[in-house]
N, C-alpha and C positions, 0 to 999 in steps of 0.2 A: 671498687673494692668490695661492695656488698655482693657482687657476683662471685668473688673469690670465697666469701663466707658461705654462700649458697652451695658452691661446688664442693668445698671441704665437708660441709654437712651431708651432702649427697654421698660422697665417698665413704664417710663414716657409716651412714645407713647401709650402704651396699656391703661394706666389710662386716658389719654386724650380722647381716642376713647370711653372708657366706660362712661366717663362723658357726652360726646356728645350724646351717645345712650340713657343714662338715662334721659337726658333732653328731648329728642325727645319722649321718652316713657311716659313722664309726671310723673316722679318720683323725685320730688325736694329734698326730704330728702336723698335719696340714692345718688343723684348727688352732694349734699353738702358734704356728707361723702367722696365721691370720690375726691372732690376738696381738702379736708383736707389731704387725702392720697397723692394726687398729690403734695401738698406743702411739705410734708414730704419727698417724693421721690426726689424732686428738691433739698432739703437740703442734702440728701444723695449723690446726684451727685456732689454738691459743695464740700462735704467732700472728695469724690474720687478725684476730680480735685486737691484739695490741697495736698492730699497724693501723687499723681503723681508728682506734682510740687516739693514737698519736696524731693522726692526720686531722682530727677534729679540733685539736687545741691550737 
């Protein structure tokens, strides 16, 4: 499961980079879609965090 946490963190990092690049490129709709994807990925990371916490108890 720590590998899952690492993967979700990497995905979030990539989405943040994509969001920033899309903003710089002047693509507001694509940047907004990326922000929604980022929110979803952050939710997935919270889910993984809870899964790890539950497995330790």
